[in-house]
Each structure stands twice: as structure tokens, then as C-alpha cells.
DRENLUM-958566 format. One record per residue (C-alpha): residue in one letter; x, z, y. Coordinates in steps of 0.001 Angstrom, whole numbers, padded with zeros to 6 digits, always signed. Layout:
BEGIN
AXZY ...
This chain:
BEGIN
M+160047+071585+109998 I+158067+075242+109399 S+160089+076624+112359 I+159559+073661+114438 W+156705+073323+114032 L+155571+077015+115158 S+158390+076674+118175 G+156541+073833+119152 L+152999+075672+118755 L+154707+078888+120805 A+156155+076697+123729 R+153097+074330+124080 R+150237+076161+122495 L+151127+080030+123233 G+147463+080801+125318 R+145298+079063+122716 L+147388+081212+119897 L+146651+084200+122035 G+143317+083138+122423 T+142671+083293+118950 A+145102+086268+118238 T+142750+088182+120503 G+139080+087353+119074 V+140726+088206+115870 A+142504+091475+117588 L+138628+092087+118504 A+137186+091968+114933 V+140130+093913+113643 A+140358+096924+116301 L+136415+096734+115985 L+136057+097682+112147 A+138987+099847+112068 D+137074+102116+115066 L+133478+101713+113107 G+135672+103327+110156 A+137139+105967+112335 F+133680+106682+113391 L+132072+106702+109711 V+135279+109299+108636 S+135236+111703+111620 S+131625+111695+111788 S+131671+112554+107349 A+134797+115556+108242 S+132444+116651+111160 M+129284+116841+109431 T+130629+118643+106502 A+132773+121340+108886 K+129479+121805+110952 A+127332+122233+108033 A+129280+125069+106620 A+129835+126655+109995 S+126688+127125+110789 L+125975+129056+107790 P+126074+132834+107937 V+126139+133640+104313 D+127284+130724+101797 W+126478+132398+098736 Q+123672+134705+097463 L+124317+136233+094270 Q+121549+138515+093411 L+122417+141302+090085 S+120540+141643+087139 G+119885+144935+086128 G+122754+146472+084112 A+124835+143306+085204 D+128975+145334+085533 A+129825+144794+089938 P+133748+144733+089225 A+132812+142321+086573 V+130901+139803+088611 T+133417+140101+091624 A+136127+139111+089519 A+134486+136443+088464 I+133346+135565+091994 G+136923+134559+092477 K+137952+132680+089562 A+135361+130579+090481 T+135786+129894+094109 A+138204+131215+097378 Y+136449+133444+098706 D+137700+135786+102136 R+133915+137507+102730 L+132207+139910+100171 E+129592+141992+101216 T+127204+144082+098668 V+123399+144534+099881 G+120413+146767+098882 Y+116991+145718+099007 A+113943+147973+098402 D+110635+147033+098869 A+108163+150108+100329 E+104406+150652+100354 G+104936+150334+104258 F+106449+151628+107735 E+104548+154718+110040 A+105059+155713+113506 Q+103554+158470+116109 A+103684+156821+119464 G+100642+157587+122419 G+098964+160206+120118 T+097918+157551+117684 V+098888+156843+114425 Q+100393+152913+113850 T+101595+152058+109768 T+102182+148212+108953 G+101573+146368+104752 P+104323+146240+102778 G+107699+145733+103965 K+111810+145720+103507 A+113940+148380+103346 V+117722+146604+103582 G+120929+148860+102874 L+124340+147255+104454 A+128105+148492+104465 P+129239+148821+108176 S+131546+145911+107951 Y+128950+143895+106838 R+127614+143045+110698 R+131843+141982+111174 N+132083+139679+108440 F+128837+138197+108606 P+128272+138142+113068 A+124847+135681+112783 Q+123337+137660+110894 L+121955+140421+112860 R+121170+139876+116589 L+121229+143802+118879 L+118120+143930+121278 L+118507+147724+122126 G+120341+150517+121463 S+123153+150055+118569 L+123976+148766+115557 D+125199+151922+114079 G+122800+153941+112155 V+118970+152638+111465 L+117582+149768+112508 I+114064+148106+113394 A+113636+144361+113250 Q+112320+143644+116608 Q+108372+142618+114786 T+108069+145711+113355 A+108694+147636+116089 A+106276+146213+118195 N+103950+146702+115398 L+104605+150994+115432 H+105598+150712+119337 V+108660+152470+118218 G+111946+152251+120265 V+115760+153243+120284 G+115417+157726+119610 D+111863+156835+117804 S+110862+158144+113960 V+109992+156524+111174 T+108540+157137+107993 I+109016+155017+104813 R+106722+154796+102402 R+109203+154392+099193 L+106561+153603+096066 S+106180+156436+093818 L+108421+158381+095537 P+107775+161146+098942 P+108177+159227+102048 V+110617+159948+104042 D+111489+159653+108014 V+114190+158024+109597 R+115579+157778+113585 V+115990+154703+115107 D+119205+153635+116226 G+118599+150251+117510 V+116344+147090+117727 I+117521+144067+116146 D+116712+140086+115993 L+117141+138995+112501 P+118319+135008+113201 N+118007+133639+109364 A+115524+135946+107938 D+114412+133283+106113 S+117346+133305+103944 M+118553+136475+103623 F+114649+137132+102620 Q+115000+134252+100160 A+113520+134481+096336 I+116464+133961+094193 G+116164+132420+090973 L+112815+130642+091587 L+111847+126983+091632 P+111020+126325+095267 G+107259+126783+096109 A+107023+129107+093423 A+107235+132218+095731 P+106689+132916+099682 Q+109141+130992+101823 A+108169+132964+104831 P+110365+136964+105187 P+108542+139811+105271 D+107015+141046+108419 N+108243+144317+108033 V+112148+145111+107537 L+114498+148153+108144 L+117962+148571+107552 L+120062+150987+107026 P+123456+152102+106119 L+124441+151191+102835 D+125416+154557+101681 R+122235+156051+103017 W+120077+153288+101382 H+121017+154186+097654 R+120366+157883+098403 L+116892+157288+099171 F+116577+153934+097255 D+118336+154886+093319 P+115725+156927+092537 Q+113203+154031+093051 A+115449+152065+091124 A+114832+154420+088032 G+111845+155046+088164 R+110631+151207+089223 P+113957+148698+088324 E+111775+146013+089512 S+111407+146780+093640 V+114983+147225+094094 S+118153+145048+093367 I+121372+144456+094757 Q+122968+141412+096168 F+126826+140552+097269 H+127135+137928+100067 I+129972+135271+099592 G+131808+133918+102263 I+133597+130719+100428 R+137141+129648+102274 H+136063+126202+103992 A+139640+125275+104664 G+139224+123894+100952 L+136374+121797+101545 P+136730+117865+101336 A+135603+116387+104280 D+132949+114043+102858 P+128843+115884+102525 E+129543+114162+099360 A+132214+115728+097576 A+132027+118736+099818 Y+128410+118927+097605 A+129815+118064+094594 Q+132393+120699+094356 T+130306+123753+095491 T+127780+122807+093366 N+130212+122554+090626 S+131892+125663+091780 A+128746+127974+091638 R+127482+126629+087854 N+131682+127431+086757 L+130442+131293+087867 E+127060+130886+086515 A+128669+129899+083438 R+131478+132793+084191 I+128560+135714+084923 A+126561+134924+081672 G+123002+135844+083047 S+124598+138917+085207 G+123074+137854+087847 L+121770+135126+089939 L+122926+132747+092450 A+121580+131038+096164 D+124081+128433+096903 N+123018+127790+100594 L+125901+125910+101070 A+125127+123622+098552 A+121592+123472+099312 R+122736+122434+103539 L+125431+119925+102379 D+122820+118654+100172 G+121153+118097+103713 V+123716+117091+105089 R+124475+113709+102566 S+121290+112449+104305 D+122932+112512+107553 A+125587+110723+106458 L+123372+108059+105763 Y+122554+107859+109249 A+125856+107704+109730 K+126143+104217+107550 V+122512+103005+109039 L+124315+103500+112556 F+127234+101642+111293 L+125284+098887+109984 F+122724+098419+112688 L+124988+099325+115765 G+128499+098485+114148 A+128015+095431+111889 P+126225+092907+114403 G+129447+093610+116558 A+131981+092924+113544 V+129670+089698+113067 L+130357+088570+116817 A+133520+089208+117162 A+134615+086993+114000 L+132160+085000+115613 L+134269+084695+119377 T+137680+083522+117150 I+136059+080872+114955 A+134580+079863+118666 V+138053+080213+120292 A+139787+078381+117331 A+137121+075638+117966 S+137483+075382+120978 G+140724+073080+120596 S+139439+071387+117428 S+140049+067913+118749 R+143369+068337+119967 R+144033+069877+116551 R+142877+067341+115036 R+145236+065000+117376 D+148307+066759+115969 Q+147444+066382+112302 A+146985+063290+112713 L+150245+062428+114601 L+151481+064660+111680 R+149713+061871+109096 I+151735+058736+111181 R+154816+060017+110831 C+154423+060399+106438 A+153537+064216+106261 T+151102+064700+102662 N+147514+067022+102723 L+150087+069947+101465 Q+152689+069735+104503 I+149810+069492+107336 M+147556+072583+105279 S+150755+073989+104858 L+151620+073807+108932 A+147774+075162+109367 A+148433+077919+107304 I+151582+079181+109176 E+149641+078769+112490 A+146852+080634+111200 V+149060+083710+109182 S+151220+083696+112626 V+147767+083933+114390 A+146310+086558+112033 A+149136+088617+111504 A+149276+089484+115589 G+145707+089772+115953 I+145509+092418+113420 A+148403+093898+114717 I+146584+093781+118223 G+144041+095187+117050 W+145451+097995+115561 L+146648+099101+118564 L+143606+098693+120063 A+141493+100427+117088 G+144390+103776+117613 V+143747+103675+122053 L+140154+103481+121745 S+139521+105705+118311 A+141504+108359+119815 A+139936+108160+123805 V+136560+107330+122974 L+135791+108999+119168 H+138699+111777+119658 A+139710+110505+116023 A+142683+109077+114486 I+143273+105484+112828 F+145428+106917+110451 A+143897+109665+109322 P+143190+110672+105870 G+140567+108311+104114 M+141471+105081+106575 A+143450+103417+104407 I+140544+101394+103094 W+139358+100452+106590 L+142563+098908+107717 G+142388+097149+104787 V+138999+095514+104790 S+139915+094994+108692 A+142753+093191+107968 L+141461+091738+105593 V+138246+090828+107587 G+140638+089125+109830 L+142540+086926+107561 I+139327+085506+106800 A+137982+085112+109981 T+140828+083080+111185 A+140695+081311+107935 A+137557+080255+108869 A+138977+079450+112060 L+141764+077099+111677 L+142507+076595+108203 V+138935+075603+107210 P+138401+072891+110054 A+142393+071797+108864 L+140823+071059+105452 A+137559+069291+106911 S+139970+066538+109126 A+142844+066296+106802 R+141243+062987+105818 N+141895+061304+109401 L+144420+058978+109371 T+145157+058012+112914 V+144962+059074+116206 M+141750+056982+117137 Q+139726+058300+114463 A+141111+062186+114796 A+139725+061831+118558 A+136496+059562+117725 T+133534+061727+118532 V+130308+060890+117008 A+127531+060068+118731 N+124207+060399+116382 L+124658+063641+114746 P+121961+064278+112119 T+119435+067113+113008 P+120898+070408+111209 L+118594+070650+108234 W+118079+074516+109811 Q+116023+072486+112708 R+113864+070310+110463 I+112553+073402+108411 Y+112523+075082+111256 L+114542+078343+110097 D+113935+079830+113679 A+110707+080323+113579 A+109876+081459+110244 L+113098+083628+110547 L+111395+085669+114251 A+108205+085363+111950 L+109374+087227+108990 S+111009+089250+111680 A+107563+089954+113196 I+105193+090718+110633 L+108535+092968+108248 F+108662+095150+111461 W+105214+095465+111802 Q+104741+096328+108200 S+107644+098669+108700 Q+105564+100666+111582 N+101714+100348+109611 S+103468+101658+105849 G+104846+105184+106927 Y+108163+104291+105906 Q+111351+106188+106129 L+114634+104675+106404 V+116273+107574+104881 L+114962+108234+102324 A+114629+111820+100194 P+112427+111665+096947 E+110791+114691+095501 G+112673+115974+092756 V+115614+113576+093366 A+119079+115178+094294 A+119954+112465+096613 S+119113+111123+099164 S+119042+107058+099928 V+118729+104416+102731 D+115864+102060+102699 Y+117584+098439+103433 H+115037+096438+103473 A+114025+097849+106757 F+118025+095977+108182 L+115852+092419+107110 A+113544+093108+110308 P+116170+093408+113340 L+118863+091167+111261 S+115879+087982+111022 F+115519+088030+114602 W+119104+088465+115402 V+119821+084900+114106 G+116060+083793+115077 T+116810+084153+118653 G+120518+082265+117999 L+118921+079070+116328 L+116140+079041+118552 T+118352+079014+121402 M+119969+076080+120186 R+117198+074603+119810 L+115622+074755+122846 L+118697+073478+124737 G+119094+071407+122518 L+115730+069983+123753 S+116817+070385+126703 L+120121+068229+127271 G+118435+065773+124986 R+114020+064782+125645 G+114429+067437+128840 R+117379+065781+130337 N+115377+064927+133874 L+113737+068447+133997 L+117783+070151+133576 A+118603+067123+135799 Q+115717+068225+138968 A+117235+072196+137782 L+120740+071459+138905 R+119524+069177+142246 P+120261+072854+143602 V+123977+072959+142225 A+124973+069071+141395 G+122788+067546+144029 P+122521+063410+143896 L+124925+063448+140694 S+122370+065770+138531 G+121498+063168+136694 I+125101+062094+136001 V+125760+065607+135603 A+122878+066205+133276 A+124128+062703+130788 S+126873+064678+130983 L+126333+067769+129667 A+123999+065875+126733 R+126774+063903+125388 Q+128515+067486+125513 R+125316+069694+123901 R+127882+070901+121385 R+129718+072642+123062 V+127406+073548+125939 T+125053+074850+123369 R+128196+077024+121124 G+128987+078723+124529 A+125795+079089+125356 V+124508+080732+121572 L+127490+083390+121737 L+126681+084385+124876 V+123431+085242+124161 V+124124+087027+120851 A+126581+088834+122827 F+124171+089981+125893 S+122038+090661+123036 F+124384+092804+121091 A+125158+094759+124674 T+121794+095036+125665 S+120683+096417+122243 I+123569+099109+122488 A+123387+100196+125972 L+119276+100746+125096 F+120075+102580+122675 D+122736+104777+124117 T+120857+105357+126648 T+117675+106158+125275 Y+119467+108521+122470 N+121056+110555+125596 A+118158+110919+127526 Q+116298+111973+124079 S+118875+114359+122933 R+118281+115959+126471 I+114771+116345+126044 D+115693+117286+122099 A+117379+119626+123920 E+115248+120959+126754 L+112666+121502+123948 T+115212+123652+121328 N+116157+125877+124330 G+112987+125621+126402 A+113736+124512+129503 D+116493+123771+131298 V+117308+127454+131651 T+115560+129912+129060 V+115340+133501+129523 T+113614+135421+126162 G+112963+139280+126168 T+111095+141475+124083 S+107625+143082+123914 A+109689+146060+125241 A+111200+144611+128144 P+109070+140820+128771 A+111872+138260+131079 G+108612+137343+133024 S+109137+140903+134666 M+112129+139576+136264 L+110285+136420+137465 S+110224+136913+140817 R+114209+137672+140798 L+115202+134803+138643 A+113722+132299+140898 A+115186+133151+143672 I+118204+132208+142203 P+120097+129290+144024 G+119082+126421+142281 V+115865+127002+140799 A+113452+124713+141703 A+110174+126340+139112 A+109702+129205+136673 Q+107173+130375+134457 A+106427+133106+132443 M+104775+132100+128803 Q+103909+134945+126626 H+105236+134770+122467 R+103429+137288+120538 F+102413+136631+116957 A+099051+136333+115250 Y+097915+136572+111711 V+096139+133060+110135 G+094505+134512+107655 N+097220+136336+105692 D+100200+133785+107896 L+101809+135346+110373 Q+102410+132515+113288 D+104322+132679+116604 L+101668+132629+119302 Y+102671+131274+123063 G+100267+131904+126423 I+101126+130180+128613 D+099564+129190+132122 A+097869+125012+131083 G+098138+123826+134346 H+101960+125096+136012 I+103173+125334+133324 G+105306+121499+133050 E+106643+123082+136260 A+109019+124619+134501 T+109735+122445+131742 R+108649+118884+130478 M+105833+118390+128726 S+106339+114656+126396 D+103575+113203+125435 A+104435+113308+121957 Y+104487+116626+121941 F+100826+116694+121471 H+098630+114906+118442 N+096730+112347+120708 G+100196+110824+122782 D+098998+112982+126042 A+100065+116129+127867 R+098525+115786+130866 A+094833+115403+129109 T+095860+118175+126082 L+097188+120667+128895 A+093439+120051+130980 A+091563+120289+127689 L+093048+124052+127234 A+092917+125109+130890 G+089496+124018+131261 R+088178+126216+128045 A+089475+130465+128105 D+089021+130547+124115 G+090920+127083+123993 L+093907+127442+121111 L+096392+124243+120613 V+097612+124301+116824 S+100887+123337+115030 E+100120+120051+112499 E+101084+121939+109607 T+098660+124626+109967 V+095651+122047+110029 H+096602+120327+107030 D+097421+124100+105396 F+093692+125513+106675 Q+091672+122565+106992 L+090671+122764+110259 Q+088910+120475+112745 P+088044+120343+116223 G+085709+122735+117554 D+086345+125124+113956 R+085901+128338+115582 I+089334+130903+114400 N+089405+133970+114486 L+093303+135272+114865 R+094755+138664+114372 L+096220+139697+117785 L+098517+143443+117548 S+096582+145191+120576 L+097982+147432+123376 A+095553+150032+123234 D+095798+151275+119426 H+098272+149312+118495 Q+096623+147727+115607 Y+095468+143803+115374 H+092037+142860+115990 V+090539+140368+115375 V+090311+137567+118762 P+087833+134644+118695 F+089816+130526+119083 T+088234+127188+119760 F+090479+125115+118038 I+090477+122225+120395 G+093661+119600+119754 V+097045+119431+117573 V+100252+119909+119348 R+103817+119178+116819 E+106028+120376+119137 F+106465+122614+122585 P+109350+124156+124050 T+111379+127160+121987 A+108740+126647+119223 P+110146+126738+115361 K+109110+123148+113853 D+106998+124634+111453 S+103869+126440+112195 F+102696+127761+115217 L+100208+127892+117818 V+099576+127373+121744 A+096566+129465+124052 N+095881+130442+127962 A+098451+133396+128222 S+095271+134631+131031 Y+092825+134383+127337 V+095769+136294+125243 A+096438+139017+128208 D+092285+139728+128044 Q+091945+140420+125091 T+095159+142423+123603 G+095367+144758+127318 S+098983+143237+127263 S+100322+140498+130407 A+103851+140908+129472 A+105484+137866+129192 E+108556+137957+126801 I+109909+134327+127697 A+110389+133167+131587 L+111660+129293+131727 L+113491+127966+134950 R+114161+124458+136338 S+117071+124043+137466 S+117698+121458+140379 G+121754+121748+139791 D+123821+122754+137031 P+122249+124469+134549 A+125479+126391+133652 V+125418+127757+136851 V+121773+129305+137126 A+122732+130431+133530 Q+125581+132491+135108 A+123137+133902+137874 A+120478+134538+135400 R+122791+136240+133301 A+123932+138570+135796 V+120281+139149+137048 T+119170+140930+133659 A+122421+142491+132654 S+121118+145777+132993 V+118775+145222+130244 P+120570+143859+127280 A+117594+142931+125113 M+117518+139884+127594 K+118991+137141+126586 V+119372+133838+128881 S+121042+130353+127218 D+121250+127225+129536 I+120206+123508+127944 G+124422+122696+127374 E+124368+125076+125111 S+121308+123864+122578 L+123269+120015+123398 H+125663+121487+121019 L+123522+123341+118795 I+120422+120901+118128 E+119888+120648+113631 S+118574+117011+114721 S+119759+114431+111747 L+122554+113403+113909 T+123382+115775+116131 A+126628+116517+114310 I+127800+112659+114436 D+129488+111325+117478 V+126524+109203+118544 A+127591+109084+121826 G+131445+108641+120678 L+130370+105334+118509 T+127773+103823+121443 H+130607+104096+124281 L+132741+102088+121467 E+130737+099296+121439 L+129958+099388+124769 V+133757+098541+125717 F+133284+096127+122795 A+130395+094648+123810 I+131984+093886+127323 L+134693+092566+126177 M+133052+089990+123627 A+130187+088920+126424 A+133305+088141+128289 G+134900+086588+125940 A+132255+084764+124503 G+131185+083531+128151 G+134463+082969+129969 V+137268+082862+127708 V+135906+080279+125561 F+134400+078256+128447 A+138101+078203+129866 L+139664+077232+126876 D+136689+073664+126385 L+138219+073117+130277 V+141482+073243+129260 D+140555+070869+126183 R+138839+068498+128774 R+141299+068600+131619 R+142068+065183+130327 A+138645+063698+131686 L+138765+066122+134875 I+142371+064833+135707 L+140963+061528+135043 L+137681+061346+137550 S+139806+063030+140371 A+141880+059526+139423 L+138947+057364+140101 G+138507+058869+143215 A+136080+062241+142162 T+135842+064568+145249 H+136305+068035+145517 R+133121+068477+145686 Q+132115+066297+143161 I+134187+067298+140035 G+132595+070642+141241 A+129172+069505+140508 F+130198+068937+136615 L+131922+072144+136187 W+129534+074590+138180 S+125968+073195+136494 E+128613+073884+133205 A+129011+077373+134155 L+125219+077719+135274 L+123427+076938+132687 I+125180+078861+130284 L+125589+081324+132274 T+121257+081313+133123 V+120909+080906+128694 G+123049+083204+127673 S+122073+086183+130065 V+117670+085565+130001 L+117830+085067+126611 G+120608+087524+125679 L+118769+090212+127782 A+115439+089339+126762 G+116306+089512+122686 G+118236+092880+123299 F+115161+094260+124894 A+113501+093341+121398 V+115807+094240+118807 A+116874+097820+120742 Q+113106+098149+120707 M+113532+097876+116980 L+116203+099751+116391 V+114532+102831+118307 K+111147+102335+116091 L+113530+101914+113027 L+115762+104909+114182 T+113014+107419+115189 G+114118+109841+112151 V+116597+110153+114497 F+114353+111783+117745 D+113129+114635+117204 P+111039+114061+119634 P+109939+110611+119535 P+110898+108354+122786 Q+108152+106943+124756 S+109846+104271+126372 L+113394+102345+126701 I+115212+103781+129292 L+117111+101373+131166 P+120465+101189+131674 W+120501+098868+135342 G+123966+099682+135359 Y+125890+098664+132055 L+123657+095612+132318 F+124661+094575+135310 L+128625+095335+134372 S+128100+092739+131449 L+126219+090018+133553 L+129683+090831+136059 S+132043+090750+133817 A+130953+087731+132164 A+130429+086151+135405 A+133428+086826+136676 V+135179+085070+133677 I+133201+081997+134036 G+134061+081405+137562 I+137713+081921+137430 A+137375+079487+134631 A+135701+077242+136986 I+137628+077896+139698 A+140833+077122+137867 A+139487+074140+136947 Q+138522+073189+139875 I+142114+073653+141373 F+143682+072039+138436 S+141747+068911+139195 R+143379+068709+142850 R+146677+067668+141681 S+147943+063703+142201 A+146614+062192+139374 A+149233+060051+138229 R+151107+063625+137671 G+148064+065065+136328 L+148164+061223+133812 R+151713+061818+133395 E+151496+064932+131418 L+148493+064236+129567 
């Protein structure tokens, strides 16, 4: 009996079975691909976090520690492939003679490095001038002393005579914060800023100069081991990798028994990545879960489109003395067959899309649980679509009872209690509350090792999504009931004189019509919100990259070799639309040395974007105009404003280096505004002033940075800029494409573009399925009515009035309400995920092309279904009736 039933289903119901299996496959494939996204993102974050660190561990030896024993302990605690000894010594200051004047600095650090250090940890040093062999001086120290390659610098040691060294190279220290961190102290207990003055010596020479100082002043000299851990053994999950490296660090601390203090840079970096991993889960819930729910709803809707025929089949089985158990067994066979086919197709589709879009393997380690979850969801969706209705209709005794339609259905409970209005109001209240409470979606409470997600934030978009679907059902029900006359008037252009009859027919079929329209609303809402978020994120990623890089192409020089000196040659490069010079100096705010940027406020926006989000008042044009209107005006970063309790209009005395005597002198400024972000500026403390005023007060108009806006490919312009600046090794050229891969914001290690592209593919498929496939299957279920209309003499045009009116109603309601709901959900997503964006977007970016493609795909499938039904109805009535 089972084989006969199954073969009959395959022979007579193959199309409907495939339709239901397709819905299951979409749900399975989407969940499997979302799992691949989470697994691959976690592995990518861990790998990128580990690779971005110049030094994984810094171990500071205690006085009298046995260095060989400590080295052996390191090898037992963790696998490493790089280990270098670094010496640190305090100096009273440095001194140099240049141009008949003597320049001196305050306290500094003398660092000893072995020749192999730059090979093992290349990211720690960047050569600007000269050679990396010999004595190296940091760029800012060279500017303070006004020295270069070949000049002599005097090191004033503690309690020892000064000693002279000859400079062989000028360098930049990209990771000075970590290189000079205070090891063994609690955060905030020691200065976080690196020393202003740094000199690097060969390690053997450093020992000769500072071992005597260590004997007399041991607290002023220290030895560190810089260690590079073998990353191949790290787990892919950031949480597991953090736990492993933390445990290894503790193991080392136990082994060396107080012989040193450890700075676990790798664990600190992975600790931050754990919150990034939570963002991946957030994106899964915000962007992925609605798609999975929609796929399940589509599966149920496809199955429900054949519910009446399925009830008749079950009634016929009952007439032939089949028991409820036998009927449910046959329904279970159908469900298992559909589920098996859907799961197999879903996994195959997931594998193809995962490889093509996410560049991840569907059967990679860690994917077993996701494949199991996706299969379970497929089984549940199939059961909900096939078994539950079969169980509900098992009490039908006759064919007439099974086919009967209840004309007056009771008003659902949710309509009587206005659940749709309540959910929309709740969504508005929750969203307003979240925006006015200063919340953060990913929380990192002070003193708590782990981060967490504020899951309450999900209630706002979820409530809106459900509320929109229910509101659509209410409005469409009213339109098909009490608003039948208005509906008839609206359908007159399509139905002509039959508009009243068509409206009455739609009213009788309102459950079927409402189901198709609501499903299309949800599908369009999902597609629109995903597309808006994707385009907004992509646009904002470019802004973030431009902010980090400074412009499309940025040329960075030094005070001795300023990039501004080549501005005219750079501006003449083909493809350069605009070029602006920008000063990058240093200024003391009290005792805090900060970056100072001197700009031409009236024209800086020609070469780089000046976003409103960069400024506290949200108005870039007004802020820059205010700066240009006051020569001594100063824009101050939020952190500096907070630290020094500044108020607009305050006089601020900065100390700037003067070209005349190479000494720092007080220069007055007026605080006129707060700047949050600025091209190339650090994220903490910095200042922005008028370049002309800085030049007048310091006696130097040199601009260390040149910003280039490209009218074509920035990479091509950058290559040409490198050719122009090839004669000056100190100048560095970077383009926005490089920065797009290096931005350290929370989600750049996650393949957000891959996730959203994946979602967009599924959204188009679901929009087409929700609009067209369900509509088409509904028409197949109603082919008896269409044939009867034809048999009674209805013309081709008259039948088309019924079909096209219903198609137009479903498409119009679904697209209009779906697009509107999608805009609202996207606005919520962008606001709730503000932490993703740096800086936050000013407005949503509209993906007109994608929205048109989604609408076109749904309209095309609906139109094809209507045309096919219209052609089918033209068959001879007698032949059609015989087949029923």
C-alpha cells in the first residue's frame, strides 16, 4: 500500500512535491550557509587577529632571572617559532647640535635590538631614511633634535657620563604602544602613551653602554623576551583560542615562578575578537534568522496550497476503510520523502553557494552541528506543512465534508485584541528607548572578562516584522470584506465590467489571497532590509577606509621630506581629480603629546570626504567654515575635551616645535569645536587647526601629507605616485583598496559582504517563490473552477479578468507594504548596529537595481503563472471536465 501510494504521488503530484521540497531546500540551504558563515567568520577572525600582532608575548625578566631556564620554560608552555632579546634603558634625555644651536629632549628610552629582530618582527620598525643597520632614531625624536642620518646624538645616561652615537637611520615605530607598554601593572596604573624620545642601538652595543647603568640603577634597565607563538596550533574559534593562549600564559607564569612578568598581547587581542564574534552572531540573528523563518513559512504555504485536494484524498481513503493510523502513515511517508529530497537539495545548494559566495566549505570542521540543525529544521518544516494539517483533517468522514468550505470563519483572536497594533507600538517604544538610553548592542562591562549581547534589542525589529505581517492581514481582510466596493473600483481598469464579480470572488477566497499577499510582504520586507543594510554597509566601509587612509590615495612623508613639496607633481598624475596638502605635526597639550593636523579648511573637502559624522555638531560644512573664519581656531577630539574639561571659546596654549630654534614654544589657540574623526587621525586624542596659522607660528609651512582624490582606479594612481616619490624613500604611498583590507573595525574580519550577498540570493528566490510559486500552485488547485467558467461560456478576456486582478492585488499589496516595511526594518538595523559602522552612516543607501530585480522576479513568476492558467482555461471544457 505504501509503495502504491508513493508511486501515485510521484506520478500525479510530482510538481507539488517538488514545490514543497524546494521550500524545504531553501530553509535547509540558508541555515547551512549561515552556519558556514559563522564557522568561517570565527576562523577568519582568529587567524587575522593572530596575524595582525607584531609580538604575541612580551616577557620582562626579573632581576637575577636565569635567562636560559626561562627560555626552556617558554618552550614547555607553548610552541613558538620566534624569540628575541630586547633591552630597555631609561635616559635623562638626548642632545644634539645643529645649525649652531643645541637641542635637548626630555627623558627617553634607549632600546637594544639584535640584528635578527627586524627579520623576526618586521612590523615593529619602518625605515624612513638611511639604513636599518646601526643606530636608529625615532622620527619624532629626530624632529625634536633636528638631526638626520650621519648626525651625532648624545645620550645622557643615568648616573653615568654621556655618550655620543652616530645616527644610521630614521625610523617609525608603528606599534610603539605595545612595544613600550608597562608590563605587570593594572590598566590605568601606568602611563599608556609611549615615550616621546626613542633611540635604538645594536644589542651588543646597548649592553656595553647600559650594563654599567644596570649595576648602579637596576630599576632603570630591563630585559624582555619578545615571542612569536606558532599560530598553526590555535583553535579556529576565538573563544577557544583565547582560552588556550591564556592557559599557556598561566602555565608559563607557574613554570618561571616569579622570574618574569608576562604581557599576553595575543590573549588581549583575542579577547577583543570575542566581541567581534558576538557581532557575527548578531548578524546571524538580525540578517539570517528572518530568512530561515521566511523559508519555513514558504514551505508551509506551498504545502497549504494543496490542502483541499489532500483532504479529498484522505476522505477517499477513509471511504475505502483506511484507519486514521494508516492515513497518518501515508502522510508521514509523503512528509519523509519531501523532507529527504529537500534536505539533499538544500545541502547541495548550500555547498554551491557557500563555495561561490562565502569561499567556505560546507563540510568543514565545525559544520556538523549546523548541518544537523538545518536537517532538523527541514524535518520540522515538513511536519508542520504536511503532518499537522493531515492530523487536523483526519476526522473528515466524507468527500463532501472534506471539500466543504466554511463561509463564515470566526474573527481570529489576534484581530480582536489588536495584536498587530500592539506589536507595532511595542516596536516603536523599544526602538525609541534603545536610541535614547546610550545602549551598546555588544556589551563589555568594566571588569568582566567576557562580552555579551543585549538581546533585548532584537525585540524592536522582530515586533515590527510580525506586526507588519499581521497588519497586512487585517488591512487586506477589510479591503476584501467591507471595502469590496472600493476594491471593485480599483480593479475596474483590469476587470472592466466584471470588477464587482471579481471583487466578490476575491472576497470569498480572502484566506488564500491574504496568505499569498502576506507571504510576499514578508519576503519583500526581508529582501529590502537586507539590500539596504548591505549597500549602506558597503558604502560606509569605503568611508571608513577613506577615513583610515586619508583619501583615495595618500602620500605620507616626514618633516624632513614633506609630501607637500611634491604636491604639484602628484596633482599632475593622470586620474587625480583633486590634491590637497595637510600638515601632520605634534603638539603638547599640557604634558600630553598629541597629533596636530593643519589643513586648508576651505578646500580640504575637495580631496577627501568630510562627513557630517566626523564632527560633534553633525555639520561638517558649518564646522569647517567656523575653522576657516578664525585663524587661531582649534578643533579638539572628544577624548581631549573630556580629559581637560574644555568648553567652546576656551583659550588653549599648545607647545609647538619652532623651525627657528628647534625648541617647543607656547602658541595660543581658541577652542571652537569638537571633532570625532578625521582623515588619518588616531581614534583617541588629536587636534585640527588652520595650516596657515600653524605655519606662521612655527616658521615652517611644510605639509607632511598629500591627499589625492582619484577619478579612476585608486590603485593605478597610487602606482604612479610611487613612481613620482621613488627618489624619496621616506615617503609612503597607500591607496584606499589597501585600507579596505586593513581596517580594524569590529566587522571587517567578518565576511559581511559574503553574508549579505548570500542573503540577497535567497531573498530573490523567496520573493519569487512567495509571489509566484504559491500563486501558481493556488491556481492549479483552482483549475476546476477555471474549467467550469470556460464550460459556462466565459471568454478568454473574462477569465483573464479574474486571474490578473488577483495577481495584481497580491503583487501590489506585497510590494508596496513589503518595501515600506523593509525600509523601516533596515533603518532599525542600521541604528541598532551603529557599533558596526565607523563613522555611523548619515542615511540609508538605496539599492535601486536590486529592489527592481526583486520586484521583477516576483512579477515575472506571478505573470507566468497567470498566463499559464489563462492558456489552460482555453482548453475544451469537455476535455477539461473529463480530467477532473
